[in-house]
C-alpha positions as CSV (number, residue, x, y, z in Angstrom):
1,M,73.0,-41.1,35.6
2,K,71.4,-38.5,37.8
3,F,72.8,-35.8,35.5
4,L,71.2,-37.5,32.5
5,K,67.8,-37.8,34.2
6,L,68.0,-34.1,35.2
7,N,68.8,-33.1,31.6
8,F,66.0,-35.3,30.3
9,A,63.5,-33.6,32.7
10,I,64.7,-30.1,31.7
11,I,64.3,-31.1,28.0
12,A,60.9,-32.5,28.5
13,L,59.7,-29.5,30.5
14,T,61.1,-27.2,27.7
15,C,59.3,-29.1,25.0
16,Y,56.0,-29.0,26.9
17,M,56.3,-25.2,27.4
18,L,57.2,-24.8,23.7
19,A,54.2,-27.0,22.7
20,V,51.8,-24.9,24.9
21,S,53.4,-21.7,23.5
22,C,53.1,-23.0,19.9
23,S,49.5,-24.0,20.6
24,N,48.6,-20.6,21.9
25,D,50.4,-18.9,19.0
26,N,49.3,-21.1,16.1
27,D,45.9,-22.2,17.3
28,P,44.1,-18.9,18.2
29,I,40.7,-19.3,19.8
30,N,38.0,-19.7,17.1
31,N,35.1,-18.4,19.1
32,E,32.5,-19.9,16.7
33,E,33.9,-23.4,17.0
34,Q,34.4,-23.9,20.8
35,T,32.9,-26.8,22.8
36,A,29.9,-25.6,24.7
37,P,30.6,-24.8,28.4
38,N,28.8,-28.1,29.3
39,S,27.2,-30.5,26.8
40,S,24.6,-31.6,29.4
41,L,23.1,-28.1,29.7
42,S,19.3,-27.9,29.6
43,K,17.8,-25.9,26.8
44,N,16.4,-22.4,27.3
45,P,14.2,-21.2,24.4
46,K,13.7,-17.7,25.8
47,E,15.5,-14.6,24.8
48,Y,18.2,-13.3,27.1
49,I,16.9,-10.1,28.7
50,G,20.3,-8.3,29.1
51,D,22.6,-6.6,26.6
52,C,24.5,-9.4,24.7
53,N,27.0,-6.8,23.4
54,L,28.4,-6.5,26.9
55,I,29.1,-10.2,27.3
56,D,32.4,-11.9,26.4
57,I,32.5,-14.8,24.1
58,Y,33.4,-18.1,25.8
59,D,37.1,-19.0,25.8
60,R,38.0,-22.6,26.6
61,F,41.4,-21.6,28.0
62,N,40.0,-19.2,30.5
63,H,39.3,-20.2,34.1
64,Y,35.8,-19.2,35.0
65,V,34.5,-18.9,38.6
66,V,30.9,-19.2,39.9
67,G,28.8,-16.3,38.6
68,D,30.8,-15.6,35.4
69,I,28.6,-15.0,32.4
70,V,29.6,-15.8,28.8
71,K,28.0,-16.2,25.4
72,Y,28.6,-19.1,23.0
73,R,27.3,-20.5,19.7
74,Q,28.4,-23.5,17.6
75,N,28.3,-21.7,14.3
76,S,27.5,-18.3,12.9
77,S,24.1,-19.3,11.5
78,I,22.5,-19.5,14.9
79,P,22.2,-16.9,17.7
80,Y,24.5,-16.9,20.8
81,N,23.3,-18.5,24.0
82,V,24.2,-16.9,27.3
83,Y,25.6,-19.1,30.1
84,Q,26.3,-18.4,33.8
85,K,28.9,-20.5,35.8
86,T,27.6,-22.5,38.7
87,T,29.4,-24.7,41.2
88,L,29.2,-27.9,39.1
89,S,28.2,-26.7,35.7
90,W,26.7,-23.8,33.7
91,T,23.1,-22.4,33.5
92,N,21.7,-21.5,30.1
93,L,20.2,-18.0,30.5
94,G,18.6,-17.8,27.1
95,K,19.2,-16.9,23.5
96,C,21.0,-13.7,22.5
97,S,19.5,-11.4,19.9
98,E,21.9,-10.1,17.3
99,N,19.6,-7.1,16.5
100,P,20.9,-3.5,16.8
101,V,20.6,-2.3,20.3
102,N,19.4,1.1,21.5
103,P,18.1,0.7,25.0
104,D,17.1,4.3,25.3
105,I,14.7,4.4,22.4
106,N,11.1,5.4,22.9
107,F,8.8,4.5,20.1
108,T,6.0,7.0,19.9
109,I,4.2,6.1,16.7
110,S,2.9,2.7,15.6
111,V,2.2,2.4,11.8
112,A,-0.1,-0.7,11.6
113,T,0.9,-3.0,8.7
114,Q,-2.8,-3.8,8.3
115,G,-3.5,-0.5,6.6
116,N,-0.1,0.5,5.3
117,T,1.7,-2.6,3.9
118,W,1.8,-4.0,0.4
119,V,3.9,-6.7,-1.2
120,V,6.1,-5.1,-3.8
121,N,4.8,-5.8,-7.4
122,N,2.5,-8.6,-6.2
123,P,-1.2,-7.8,-5.4
124,T,-2.1,-11.5,-5.1
125,E,0.6,-12.0,-2.4
126,T,-0.6,-8.8,-0.7
127,L,-4.1,-10.3,-0.3
128,R,-2.6,-13.5,1.1
129,I,-0.3,-12.1,3.8
130,V,-1.6,-8.7,4.7
131,G,-4.9,-8.7,6.7
132,S,-6.6,-7.6,9.8
133,N,-3.8,-9.0,12.0
134,G,-1.1,-7.3,9.9
135,I,1.6,-9.4,8.2
136,T,1.0,-13.1,8.7
137,N,1.6,-16.4,6.8
138,W,4.8,-14.8,5.4
139,N,6.7,-17.8,4.1
140,N,7.8,-16.7,0.6
141,K,11.5,-15.8,0.4
142,N,10.9,-13.8,-2.7
143,T,8.3,-11.5,-1.0
144,T,9.2,-8.0,0.0
145,A,6.7,-6.4,2.3
146,R,6.8,-2.6,2.1
147,T,5.2,-0.4,4.7
148,Y,4.6,3.3,3.8
149,F,4.4,6.4,6.0
150,Y,4.5,10.1,5.3
151,I,6.9,12.3,7.2
152,K,6.0,16.0,7.2
153,E,9.2,17.4,8.8
154,P,13.0,16.8,8.5
155,G,14.6,15.1,11.5
156,T,16.1,11.9,12.9
157,Y,13.6,9.1,13.3
158,A,14.2,5.8,15.1
159,I,12.7,2.9,13.2
160,G,11.7,-0.6,14.3
161,I,9.1,-3.2,14.1
162,N,6.6,-4.8,16.5
163,A,6.9,-8.5,15.6
164,R,7.2,-12.1,16.7
165,V,7.9,-15.6,15.4
166,Q,5.5,-18.5,15.8
167,S,8.5,-20.7,16.9
168,G,12.1,-21.2,16.3
169,T,14.4,-18.5,14.9
170,S,14.1,-16.3,11.8
171,Q,16.4,-13.8,10.1
172,I,14.9,-11.0,8.1
173,E,16.4,-8.1,6.1
174,A,15.1,-4.7,7.0
175,S,15.8,-1.9,4.5
176,F,15.1,1.8,4.7
177,G,16.6,4.8,3.1
178,N,20.0,3.6,1.9
179,Q,20.5,1.2,4.9
180,S,19.9,-2.5,5.2
181,K,20.0,-4.5,8.5
182,T,19.8,-8.2,9.3
183,I,17.4,-8.8,12.2
184,T,17.2,-12.0,14.2
185,L,13.9,-12.9,15.7
186,N,13.3,-15.7,18.2
187,N,10.7,-14.0,20.5
188,T,7.3,-15.8,20.4
189,T,5.4,-12.8,21.9
190,F,5.1,-9.5,20.2
191,K,7.8,-7.0,21.1
192,D,9.3,-3.8,19.7
193,I,12.6,-4.5,17.9
194,Y,14.9,-1.5,17.2
195,I,16.4,-1.5,13.7
196,G,18.1,1.9,13.2
197,E,17.8,5.6,12.5
198,L,16.3,7.2,9.4
199,E,17.6,10.7,8.6
200,V,14.9,12.7,6.8
201,L,15.9,15.8,4.9
202,T,12.7,16.6,3.1
203,K,9.0,15.9,3.7
204,G,7.4,13.1,1.7
205,Y,6.8,9.3,1.6
206,Y,9.3,6.9,3.2
207,Y,9.0,3.1,3.7
208,L,10.5,0.1,5.4
209,D,11.1,-3.1,3.4
210,L,11.1,-6.5,5.0
211,K,12.4,-9.6,3.2
212,G,12.9,-13.1,4.6
213,I,16.4,-14.6,4.8
214,T,16.2,-17.8,6.9
215,K,13.5,-19.4,9.1
216,T,13.2,-22.6,11.1
217,S,9.4,-22.6,11.2
218,Y,6.5,-22.1,8.7
219,S,6.7,-18.3,8.4
220,Y,9.4,-15.7,8.8
221,A,7.5,-13.5,11.3
222,D,4.2,-12.0,12.2
223,V,4.6,-8.2,12.0
224,K,1.9,-5.9,13.5
225,A,3.5,-2.5,13.0
226,V,6.4,-0.4,11.9
227,M,7.5,1.6,15.0
228,L,8.9,5.2,14.8
229,G,10.5,7.2,17.5
230,G,13.0,10.1,17.9
231,N,11.3,13.1,16.3
232,A,8.1,11.1,15.5
233,T,4.8,12.7,16.6
234,D,1.2,12.5,15.6
235,R,1.6,15.8,14.0
236,N,4.5,14.9,11.6
237,I,3.9,11.2,10.9
238,K,0.9,10.4,8.7
239,F,-0.5,7.1,7.6
240,V,-3.7,5.1,7.3
241,K,-5.1,4.9,10.9
242,N,-8.7,3.9,10.4
243,D,-11.2,3.4,7.6
244,I,-8.8,0.8,6.5
245,H,-10.7,-0.3,3.4
246,F,-10.8,3.1,1.9
247,G,-7.3,3.9,3.1
248,R,-5.9,0.9,1.3
249,R,-7.8,1.8,-1.8
250,G,-6.1,5.2,-1.9
251,P,-7.5,8.7,-2.3
252,S,-10.1,9.5,-4.9
253,V,-9.6,12.7,-6.9
254,H,-12.2,14.8,-8.7
255,L,-12.7,17.5,-11.3
256,G,-15.7,19.7,-10.8
257,Y,-16.4,21.4,-14.1
258,V,-17.2,25.1,-14.3
259,I,-20.1,25.3,-16.7
260,P,-19.9,28.4,-18.9
261,T,-23.6,28.8,-19.4
262,S,-26.6,29.3,-17.1
263,G,-28.9,27.6,-19.5
264,A,-30.3,24.1,-18.9
265,T,-28.0,21.3,-20.1
266,Q,-29.5,18.4,-22.0
267,A,-26.2,16.7,-23.0
268,F,-22.7,16.4,-21.6
269,Y,-19.7,15.4,-23.8
270,N,-16.3,14.3,-22.6
271,E,-13.2,12.3,-23.7
272,V,-10.7,10.2,-21.7
273,E,-7.3,8.7,-22.5
274,V,-5.3,6.5,-20.3
275,Q,-1.6,6.1,-21.0
276,P,0.0,2.7,-21.1
277,G,1.2,1.6,-17.7
278,Q,-1.3,3.9,-15.9
279,D,-4.2,1.4,-16.2
280,A,-3.7,-0.5,-12.9
281,V,-6.3,-3.1,-11.9
282,G,-9.0,-1.5,-9.8
283,S,-9.0,1.8,-11.6
284,F,-12.3,3.6,-12.4
285,Y,-11.9,6.5,-14.8
286,M,-15.3,8.2,-14.3
287,V,-15.7,10.5,-17.3
288,N,-19.3,11.9,-17.3
289,G,-20.5,12.4,-13.7
290,F,-23.7,14.3,-12.9
291,Q,-26.0,15.0,-10.0
292,H,-27.7,11.6,-10.2
293,G,-25.1,9.2,-11.5
294,Y,-21.8,8.4,-13.3
295,F,-20.5,7.0,-16.5
296,G,-16.9,5.8,-17.3
297,I,-14.5,2.9,-17.8
298,Q,-13.0,0.4,-15.4
299,V,-10.1,-2.1,-15.1
300,N,-11.8,-5.0,-13.4
301,S,-9.0,-7.6,-13.6
302,N,-6.0,-8.5,-15.7
303,T,-8.4,-10.0,-18.3
304,E,-11.5,-7.9,-18.1
305,R,-12.5,-4.2,-18.6
306,R,-15.8,-2.5,-18.6
307,I,-17.9,0.5,-19.6
308,L,-20.1,1.4,-16.6
309,F,-23.2,3.6,-16.3
310,S,-25.2,3.9,-13.1
311,V,-28.1,6.1,-11.8
312,W,-28.9,6.5,-8.1
313,S,-32.4,6.1,-6.8
314,P,-33.9,9.1,-5.0
315,Y,-34.5,6.8,-2.1
316,S,-31.6,6.9,0.3
317,T,-30.3,3.4,1.2
318,D,-27.3,1.1,0.6
319,N,-29.7,-1.9,0.2
320,P,-31.4,-1.9,-3.2
321,G,-33.9,-4.5,-2.0
322,S,-35.4,-2.0,0.4
323,I,-36.2,0.6,-2.2
324,P,-40.0,1.1,-2.6
325,E,-41.4,0.5,-6.0
326,E,-42.2,4.1,-6.7
327,Y,-38.6,5.1,-6.1
328,R,-37.0,2.4,-8.3
329,I,-34.9,3.2,-11.3
330,K,-36.5,1.9,-14.5
331,L,-34.6,0.6,-17.4
332,L,-35.9,2.0,-20.7
333,K,-33.5,0.4,-23.1
334,K,-30.0,-1.0,-23.3
335,G,-27.3,-1.7,-26.0
336,A,-26.0,-5.0,-27.3
337,N,-24.2,-7.1,-24.8
338,V,-25.0,-4.7,-21.9
339,I,-25.8,-6.2,-18.5
340,T,-28.2,-4.3,-16.3
341,Q,-28.9,-4.8,-12.6
342,Q,-29.5,-3.0,-9.3
343,F,-26.6,-1.9,-7.2
344,G,-26.0,-1.0,-3.6
345,G,-23.3,-0.3,-1.1
346,E,-22.7,3.4,-1.8
347,G,-26.2,4.4,-2.4
348,S,-28.5,2.3,-4.5
349,G,-30.0,2.4,-8.0
350,G,-29.8,1.0,-11.5
351,Q,-26.6,-0.1,-13.0
352,S,-25.5,-1.1,-16.5
353,Y,-22.1,-2.3,-17.8
354,K,-20.6,-3.7,-20.9
355,V,-17.5,-5.9,-20.9
356,Y,-15.3,-4.1,-23.3
357,N,-11.5,-4.4,-23.4
358,W,-10.7,-0.8,-24.1
359,N,-7.0,0.0,-24.7
360,A,-4.6,2.4,-23.1
361,G,-3.4,5.0,-25.5
362,V,-6.8,5.4,-27.2
363,R,-9.0,8.5,-26.6
364,Y,-12.6,7.3,-26.1
365,K,-15.7,9.5,-26.3
366,F,-18.7,9.7,-23.9
367,L,-22.0,11.3,-24.3
368,L,-24.7,11.7,-21.6
369,V,-28.2,12.9,-22.5
370,G,-30.6,14.0,-19.7
371,K,-34.2,15.3,-20.2
372,P,-37.3,15.5,-18.1
373,A,-39.9,12.9,-19.3
374,G,-42.9,14.4,-17.6
375,N,-44.9,13.3,-14.5
376,N,-41.9,14.1,-12.3
377,H,-39.5,11.7,-14.1
378,T,-36.3,12.3,-15.9
379,D,-34.5,10.0,-18.4
380,F,-30.7,9.7,-18.5
381,T,-29.1,7.9,-21.5
382,A,-25.4,7.1,-22.0
383,Y,-23.6,6.6,-25.3
384,F,-20.0,5.4,-25.9
385,M,-17.7,5.8,-29.0
386,D,-14.6,3.9,-29.8
387,P,-12.7,6.1,-32.3
388,T,-11.3,3.1,-34.0
389,I,-14.9,2.1,-34.9
390,G,-16.5,5.6,-35.2
391,T,-20.1,5.0,-34.2
392,W,-22.1,5.9,-31.0
393,D,-23.1,2.8,-29.1
394,L,-26.0,2.8,-26.6
395,I,-25.0,1.6,-23.2
396,A,-28.4,2.2,-21.4
397,S,-31.2,4.5,-20.7
398,F,-32.7,4.8,-17.2
399,R,-35.8,6.7,-16.0
400,R,-35.4,8.3,-12.5
401,P,-38.6,9.0,-10.5
402,K,-39.2,11.9,-8.3
403,T,-37.0,14.0,-10.6
404,N,-37.7,16.9,-13.0
405,S,-34.3,18.3,-14.1
406,Y,-31.7,18.4,-16.8
407,I,-28.0,17.6,-16.3
408,T,-26.2,19.5,-13.5
409,N,-23.1,19.1,-11.4
410,Q,-20.9,17.8,-14.2
411,Y,-17.7,16.2,-12.9
412,S,-15.1,13.5,-13.5
413,F,-13.1,11.4,-11.0
414,L,-10.4,8.8,-10.7
415,E,-10.6,6.1,-8.0
416,N,-9.2,2.7,-7.1
417,F,-11.7,0.1,-5.9
418,N,-9.1,-2.7,-5.3
419,T,-7.3,-2.6,-2.0
420,S,-4.5,-4.9,-3.1
421,T,-3.4,-2.4,-5.8
422,G,-3.5,0.7,-3.7
423,A,0.3,1.0,-3.9
424,I,0.2,1.2,-7.7
425,E,0.1,4.6,-9.4
426,R,-2.5,5.3,-12.0
427,S,-3.7,8.4,-14.0
428,G,-6.1,9.5,-16.6
429,A,-6.5,12.5,-18.9
430,F,-9.8,14.2,-19.8
431,Y,-10.2,16.2,-23.0
432,N,-12.6,18.4,-25.0
433,Q,-15.5,18.9,-22.5
434,W,-18.7,20.4,-23.8
435,V,-22.3,20.9,-22.7
436,Y,-25.3,21.2,-25.0
437,D,-28.1,23.4,-23.8
438,T,-31.8,23.4,-24.5
439,N,-31.3,26.0,-27.2
440,N,-29.3,23.4,-29.1
441,T,-26.0,25.2,-28.6
442,W,-22.7,23.7,-27.6
443,H,-20.5,25.4,-24.9
444,E,-16.9,24.5,-24.3
445,I,-15.7,23.8,-20.7
446,T,-12.2,24.9,-20.0
447,Q,-12.2,25.2,-16.2
448,A,-12.5,22.7,-13.4
449,K,-12.0,22.6,-9.6
450,F,-9.7,19.9,-8.2
451,T,-11.0,18.1,-5.0
452,Y,-10.4,14.9,-3.2
453,D,-12.1,12.5,-0.7
454,A,-12.0,11.9,3.0
455,T,-8.9,9.6,2.8
456,A,-6.9,12.6,1.6
457,E,-8.8,15.1,3.8
458,N,-7.9,13.1,6.9
459,E,-4.2,13.0,5.8
460,F,-4.3,9.2,5.6
461,R,-2.9,9.4,2.1
462,F,-0.9,12.1,0.2
463,D,-0.6,10.4,-3.2
464,Y,-3.1,12.5,-5.1
465,S,-2.7,15.1,-7.8
466,G,-4.3,16.8,-10.7
467,G,-3.5,19.4,-13.3
468,V,-3.5,20.6,-16.9
469,H,-1.7,19.1,-19.8
470,G,-2.2,21.3,-22.9
471,S,-5.9,21.0,-23.9
472,G,-6.7,18.4,-21.2
473,F,-7.0,17.9,-17.5
474,F,-5.4,15.0,-15.7
475,L,-6.0,13.2,-12.4
476,K,-3.5,10.9,-10.6
477,N,-3.6,8.9,-7.5
478,C,-2.1,5.9,-5.5
479,G,1.5,4.7,-5.7
480,F,2.8,6.8,-2.8
481,F,4.3,9.4,-5.1
482,N,5.4,12.8,-3.8
483,G,4.0,16.1,-5.0
484,N,0.3,17.0,-4.8
485,I,-1.9,20.1,-5.2
486,S,-4.2,21.8,-2.8
487,K,-7.9,21.0,-2.6
488,N,-10.2,23.4,-4.5
489,T,-7.4,24.5,-6.9
490,T,-9.0,25.9,-10.0
491,L,-7.5,24.4,-13.2
492,E,-7.9,25.9,-16.7
493,R,-7.0,24.1,-19.9
494,N,-6.4,25.5,-23.4
495,S,-9.4,25.8,-25.6
496,T,-9.8,23.4,-28.4
497,G,-11.5,26.1,-30.4
498,N,-13.5,24.6,-33.3
499,N,-13.4,21.0,-32.0
500,I,-17.1,21.0,-31.4
501,P,-18.7,17.5,-31.1
502,K,-20.4,16.6,-34.3
503,I,-23.5,14.6,-33.2
504,D,-26.8,14.1,-34.9
505,F,-29.0,13.4,-31.9
506,S,-31.8,12.2,-34.2
507,T,-29.7,9.2,-35.2
508,L,-28.9,8.0,-31.7
509,E,-30.7,4.9,-30.5
């Protein structure tokens, strides 16, 4: 009997050991499905301040002693929590960030999203989520927020963001170069978050894309800035730092025409053509500029385009209401469906415009006439021709006081006046420029000097260019393209020879 009991005990012990062994062999620890160290633990919403990569995952078969630290999560969709063993239980030390870790990084450049971020292919969403506080109200999963910066020298650049969540936890995708990283955010105060390293081989524009993946609160994150370190310095990293409004509009580019005659000019003729896809909203293709005003075409919205002609008052102010009567621009006449008014903001004066849905791919003609009218006044009159119609249409005629001159300082420019479309490239080509002197002789213009505005001068933007294409000049800006030309470059187009404007001035309105 004793022998049987002994054998039974041995068999039972053997089965128990086999069961444990089988359990250890066939039931490996699933570190994402363990019971928490203690279900009665208090919550700790703060982020763990240490390096989570150095902490072991909780193992329910280990024997832990007071002071041991582990990390644990119930499933892979949430961050780990860090716990420390106490005498009777565990203490929750906070949430563990899954973000890439580089504790030695020193971010030296902060590229503010306020001035340098646009939503890809969505100007309306750009206006909604990018403002004076950077990226906020970001709750659309389909939105990609792109932040641009220009790097002047090759090197290795650390990249990160300065961001926070309002509450809860968010996961966002950060993409740059050919890399993409998933970043977990649960910090409710702004902090610098390292993402990775960008290897730069050539100078030019680079960007960081941010796209939402998951969130537990209203928005994915508030993002103040893209952070750069490593080789980053003020000398080799360029972006919009101040003058945010003009920086977001993009650089304006100009053609200053070289007039081939010293005689007085009473008329200035020019043509413009905008290729399909280069007519972004906010574009102003200013064709006939002169010392006292400008004349061209605009893209005012997705449904409206205009012909615009304006003359500045000789009284220097941005408030048209403050101009004394003797300095006011007087309207002499205007064409059908033309609206006239005063304007201000960048100087003041008289403005006229006609809503006219001009088309890309059509070469339109512009004629400006300017003559002294006596008594220290000069009249400037603008005419427009749609070649599909073939007649000169009066836009407006203004009388400028305190002025006794013909047309001088002929130029063209391309600008963007809409900050939400500053990331969209646009261009225009200018053809067949001529001036008509007081001896009733036409002179062809074949040279122009390329210049740009303060946004480019201050190296806030580098997406500007100009050049020659056959018998025409072209201007291009915005879109963060690479490849530009130097300021004051002299351009020369091919002569159009006998393509002299055929205009009977006596028949003009």
